[in-house]
N, C-alpha and C positions, 0 to 999 in steps of 0.2 A: 508369376510376373509381378503382382502387387497391385494395390488399389490406385496408386498414382498413375502408373502407365495405363491401367484400364480406363480411367476417366479421361486421360489425355486422348486415348484412342477414340473414345466416344465423341469428343469434341472436334477431333481432326481426322475423321475416317479417311483412310487412303493416303494421308500426308506424312505419316510417321513410319519409321522402320525400326523394329525391335531386334536386337541381337542378344540372345541369351548366351553368355559366355560358358555356361555349363551345358548348353544344348538340350535343356529340358522342354522349353516352350517354343524354340525355333531351331531349325536344323542347320543353320549357317556353319557352326563350329564342327558338328559331327560329319558333315558332308564335304568339308574342305580337305582336298587331297594333301595339302601341306601339313595338316594336323593329324594325319593318320597315326602318328606315334603318341598322341596325347592319351594318357591313361583314362579309362572310362569305367564307371560302375553304375549301380542302380541309382546313385545320387547324381549322375551326369558325368560330363567330361571334366577333367581336372586341368583346365587351361587357366593358369594363374595370370594375374595382371602383369606380373614381372615378365612372363614369357610372351604374353599378348603384345605388350608395348615393345619388347625387344625385337619381335618379328613382324611388327606392324607393316613395314614396307612390303615384305613378302606376302602377307595376308591380304593386303589391298590389291596387289597385282594378280595373285593366283586364285583368290577366293572371293573377291569383292567384299571383303570385310574392312570397312572404312574406320577411321578414327571416330569414335562416338562423339556426338555433340554434348550429350548429357549422360552421366553415370548415376545409377541407383545402386548403392552398395552397402555392405556391412562396414562398420567403422574400423575393422582391423586393417583395411587397405587404404585408409585415408592419406597417409603420408606418401605412399607409392603413387597414387593418382595425382597428388600435388606436384611431385617432382617430374611428372610426365605431362604437365601443361594444363592442369585443371584447377579451378577455384571452388572451394566448398561453399555452397549457398544455403544449405540446410543441414542441420545436425540434430540427431535425436539420440543422445547418450543414455545409458542406463541398463539396469537389470530389473527384471520383474519376477515376482513369485509365480511359479508355474502351478496351474491348477491340476496338472496331471500327476498321477502317481508313478508314471513311467519315465519322467524326466527329472533332471536335477531340481532341487528346490528353488533355485534362482536361474533364470534363463536370460541370456544376453539379448538385449533389445536394441543395441546401438546400431544406427545406420546413418547414411548421409546421402545427399544429392550434390553432385559436382557438375560444373559447366566448363566446357573448354575455354581456356583463357582468351582466345581470339573472339569469342562470342560474349564474354562476360560483360563488356561495356554496354551491350544492348539491353541489359537488364535494368538500366536506370540507376540513379543514385539512391541506394538503400544501405542500411547496415547489414553486412553479411559476415558470417553466416547467421541465419535465423536459427534459433535453438529452441527445441521443445524438450522439456524435461518431464518425465513421468512423475506423477505424484508418488510420494513414498508409500510403500506397502504398509499395511497396518501390522 
């Protein structure tokens, strides 16, 4: 799930609902009858944002899967969430050297946080997106 959702949950117990699109930490996607045909593997369900947004009305009606207020995601989906009504408020681009001998020498670390456009104004007047850049590896 990640460190940001974990700490938000500590600050707001019982006030937040997490929906894991891959079905690893929540069961919303894997128990939804409308998504019975979504491919699954040991890495989770393969419900793409493209399919999620295309079927959102059906998912809300049959599975109680609402349009998320906030998205935490890898940067490969940034443009897709933008065109579906979200604003990027935090971006962390970059690749890092992997300490593992089992992974590629450089590992993608890019991720972002996006807020639904109808909620974006409540964040106040700030320069968005905030950007964190990893220091260059030696």
